[in-house]
N, C-alpha and C positions, 0 to 999 in steps of 0.2 A: 491029632495039631502036626500040623504039615507050611511049610514054606517053599514057597517060589518066586525064579527069576524069569521073565519072561519070554515064551517061547513063538515061533511062528508057523502060521497051516495050521491055524482055530479051528476051519471047516466051514466057517459059518457061510452065511448068502452073502455074497461078494456088493450086492447091490446094496444089501442091509448094514456091511461094516460102513461103505463108501457115505450113506444117507447118516450115520453115525457122525463121521470124522468129521462131512461137511457142518453139523451142526456144530461140533466142539470147536472147530476152525473158527466158525462164525462168533458166537460168546466171546472167542479170547479174543479175536480181534476187534469187538467192541470193547473187550476191559483194557485194551491198551492204550486207550483214548483217556481212560481216569488221570486224573494228577495226584491227586491223593494218596499214599502209602496204603495207609491205614483203611482207606475204599478199597481199593485196588484189592485188598488181599484179601478182603470180606465176601467181591464179587470173586476171585478163584476161588472160595470154600464154596461157592453159590453154582457155580461153574461145575466142580466135582463130584457135587454129590448130585444133584440135574443130570450131567452124563453116567453116570453108574446108578439110577438110582437107586439114590442109597438114604436111610436116615437119619444118618447126623455127619458130618465131619471136623474139622479142624485143622489149621494151619499152625504151626510153632516158626517163632523168629531165632536167630541165634544173634547173643549179643557176644560177640568177643571180650568187652569188659569184663562183665563175668563170668562168662564161660557158660552159661545159662539158655533153657531154649523156654521164649516166654509164648504164653498163648495169646496171640492176634488177631487170631479169626475164631469162632466156635459156631456152629451153625445147625440146626437140627429141620431137616425137611420132610420130616417118613408124616405116615398119615396119619397115627395118631398126634396130640399137640404134646409138647415134652413139657415139662413141669417148670411153672411159674419160674422165669430166671433162674434159670439152668446155667445157660451159656454166660451169665453176667457172674455166675461165681465159679468161671475160670478163667473168664478171657483175664488178661493183663497176670497172672499166676503164672509159676516158670517150673521149672527143673532142670538137676543138673544135665548137660549134653552129655552123658556117656548113661544116664540111668531110663529108665522105660522105655518100649518100643522104639519110641522116636527121638531116642537116643542111641538104642542099635543103630538105628537106619542112617543117622548123622551120623555117627561114627563112624560105621562101615560102607555110607554112601553106595548102599544098594535096595532094592528095593525087596518087599514084601507082601506077601500074599499069607493070614493067616485064617484057616476055615476056625478054630475054634478057642477064637482071642482067650475066652477065661478062663483057658488053662493052661497058658504060656505064662512063664516063669519071669518074661521081661513087662506084662501090662503091669498099666497103673492104675489100682483097685481108686484112690483117691479121684480122681479123674471122672469113670467111669462115675463113682459119688455124686462127683459135682454137676455130670452132664444130666446125671434122672438115668441114665443106661445102662444094660446089660449087654456086653458087646460080644457078638455071638461072632460075626466073621468083621475081618475086618482088613482092608489093602491101606500100603503107604508107601513112598515113595519121595525121593531126595530133589528140593529145590536147590540147583546149582547154578550159579550165575558169576560169569568169568572164571570159572574155574575152580569155585569154594562154594561151598555146603550154606545158602544164606538159610535155607533152614527144613519143614518137613511139612507133607500132606498125610493127613489121616482120613480115611474115609472108612464109616461103619455102618455095615447091615443093608444089606441089600430090604428093600421092601419087598421083594416076594417072598422074601427065606431062606431065599441060596445062598450059598456061597458065590463068594468072587470069584476069577478065575484067571486065565493065562488075559484071554481075551477084554479085562477089562483093565488088569494092569497095564495092556496095550494103548487103551484108550487113554490111562492116563497118564503114562509115558508120555505120549505127543502133547497130553495138556498140559506136562509139567517144563515140556520144552520150549513152549509157546508162553507160556507163565515167564519161565526164565527171562526171555528177547523183553516181557512186556516189564518187568521188574530193573533189566540192566538198563532200558530205557528212561523210566522212571527216574531213576536215582540218577543218570546223568542228568538228565532235565532238573530235577530240583539242584543239584550239585551247579549248573551253570546260570542257576535261576541266582542263590546264592552269593556265587563268582560275583554276579552281576550286582545285586544288591553290595557286595563288600565294598567294589569300585563305586559304586555312586555315593555310599559312605565317604570312603578317602575322597572323594574329588570332593562335596563337599565342607571335610573338616579344611582339605585344604582353602578354601575358601573363606572360613572362616577365621581361618589362622594368618590367612595376610590381610584380609581386611584388620583384623588386630594388631595385625603386625602394624601393618600402614597408620592405623590411630596412633598406638603406643609411640612410634619411634620417627621416620623421618615427615609426617603430619605435625608432630610436635616440635621437632625441631626450624620445618619450615613456616610454621605458625610463630615462631620464637627469631628466624632470620624475620620475618615482616616488620615485628616490633622493633628489631632494633633498626631498620632503615629508618622506619619511621622517624627514629629518635636522632639519628646519624644527619634525618634532611633537617629536621630545627638547629643542630649544631653545626652546623657547617660553614653557616654564615658567621657565627661570633665564637665559635672556638673551634676553628679547623684540624688543631693539635688534637683535641679530643673524639673530634671527628673520626680521625685514620685510627685511633687506637679502636673507636668502637666499629668500625669499617674490617679493621684485622681480625677483633673477636669475631663479625659476623662470621668472614671467610671462612675460619676455623671449625664454624657452627655448620657451613655450607656443606663443606668438603666430609663432616661427619655424614649428616643427610644423605649424601652419595652414595657415601660407603654400603649405609644401612640398604639403600636402595639395590644397590649390588649385589649386595648380599642375596638381598630375598629375590633377584634375578635367577643370580648363581640358587638357589633353593629351588627354587620350580624347573631348573634349568642346568644341571649342572653341566655344563661345557666343557669340563675339566674329565669328566667321567666319560661322555661320548669320544672322547678323541686320544684319550689317557688309559688310566688308567682309576682303579680305587683309589691305588695309596697319594697317584696328586693328585685327586678328586679333595682326599679329605684334607692332606697338606693344606692346599689354597684354601679351602672354605674355613679350614679352624685357623692359619694366618690373619684369615678376615675377621674370622668374631675376636680377636686376642686383641687388635689392631683399635676397631672399629664398636666393638662392645664390650672394652676393659674387662673385656672374658680372660681364665688363666687357663685354657683349655692344652693336657700334656696327651700327645697320640706314641703309641708306640705300638708298629706293625712288625717285627721284626719275628714274632710266630709266624706272618703268612706268608708261603715263600710260593703256595699255586698259587695259577691265574685261572679265577674265579672268568663264571659264565658273565655274559652282561646281565641279564634280569639278576642274576645273587649279586653283583654288583651294585648295583639298583635300587634291591630291597636291603641291601645291609646299610648303606647311604641314608636312606631315610629312616633306619632305623635309628642309625647314631643322629641323623639332623633328629628326628622328634623327641629323642631322648635330652639331648642339648638345648634343644627349644623349652620344654619340661621344666630342665633344671635355671633357664633363666628366667623363667615366669614367676615359679615356686620355689626355688629353694634357696634364695639369698646369701649363694654364695657363687664367687668367681673361679673358683678349684673346681675343676672337673678331670678325671683321669681314661684316654681310652686307649684298652689295650684289647690286641689279638694274641690267639695264643692255639700252638693245636698240639693234639697229644699222639701217645702212640698206637693207638689205634684212629686215628687220619679223622681225629672230629675238632671242626674249628670252634673257636669259645670267644664271642667277643665281650668285653663287659665296657661298663656303662658306669663310671661311679662319681659321685657327690661325697661332700664331706657339710651337707648343708642340713635342711630344716627334718627334713625325712617325712614320714606321714603316715598312715594308717592305710596300708593298699588294701586291707579287708574292705573298710568304708567307701573307700573309692569306687570299688567294685561295687558293692553293694547300690550304691546313690548313681551308679554312668547311665542309667537311661534318663536322670532330671538333668544332665550335665551337660552343659553345652559343648565339650570338645570330645572327640572320639582317639585325644592320641593314643590312648594305655590300649585299646582293641587294636587298632592298626599294628603297631609293632607286633602284637601278640598276632592278628593273623597272615602278616608281612612272614613273622617265623617259620609257622605253618605251612603256607605254602612254599617255602623252600625246602620242607622236611623235617625242620627242626623244632626249637621249643626255644619259646623264650618268659622267662622271669624275674620277677619283677619283688626284691626286699628291699626294705625302709620300715627305720622307726625314729620317731621323734627324738630330735636333736642329733641323730645317728647317720643320719645321708643315707643313700636310696643305692640301690645297684641293678642294673638292667643288666640280665645276662643271656646273650643268644649261644644255643647252641644247636649245631649241624651239622651232618655227617660232610667229610668235602665228598664223597662221591657225590651227591647228589648236585652241585654247584663248580666244580673244576669242570674246564673247557677238555 
């Protein structure tokens, strides 16, 4: 049993080496157009086996949540057909990230050539049994993406029966470099797609909320005003005093409708947030709510001493606005408390609390795809985009608390 690390000057024909690397580069470049990560990993495994003229291979991916390596691709490419379903038996299975040969590669961030894998104490017999193989020779390499180990490629048994050599490791190293770029590009592309969809969802939810608020607020007041004016027109000739009284009531209703429309305009584009700061914007917004919507929102911002980035101010404002909007629609209480607090670890905590009806958070999350609003999801996503975490706690008849925690280092100017 011997372990090798790549060397240079293998002594092979330069034209032959150039041909191999050219074929490898072409195959790797084709893989970069793949738009599905799972299919990309399988294609990478095929390329590795073909490039090294091997009989089998696997690709494992590290999942930080569990600190385990998961088999995402298992491919057999030898002359003899593999046992029926052998690849399916191991795909999806996992192992601790510090066990097996793959665990050693992952932990040490180094490649290996093992001539007699069956004699290596690090070998996993369970994997060989699932694959229906007896590993004679093995070559393995870490996949490093953005400085972090993404996973491990393992290639088993040359079809010629020879052991893997340093030139094979050189080929696998070149492949791993191309693969790392392909994986990084695909992950960035997928992240951009997710963020784009998040923005679309947020935009659609804003339009739905605007339509709902217009229907439930100003539209109702304007309809009432129209009926009042029609009544005044009938009164004005034979009961001027009553008509005057009705006009005065109508004026109050009109002021109420104008106040609601101004609130909606402020929510869509909070001018005070753009021209002043978060504190000024919240004071103005909450003051208007308390005046025009019969709310009793109390704001305490003494725990916020730092100046926040504009993106953070907007995100926090939107979270508070969405939380208060939910309270107005569902909590059946005018009482709301908004509090800012920073602790010794420089973590900002923002809480929005009410003493209303409460609800089952689990039930709402379970039925979310069938609901017409994405408000809760939007708040959670906005918190995550700040590098923080948003939680919602509620019980029936015991009110609701929305809590945002985010490191100040992520959001201060």
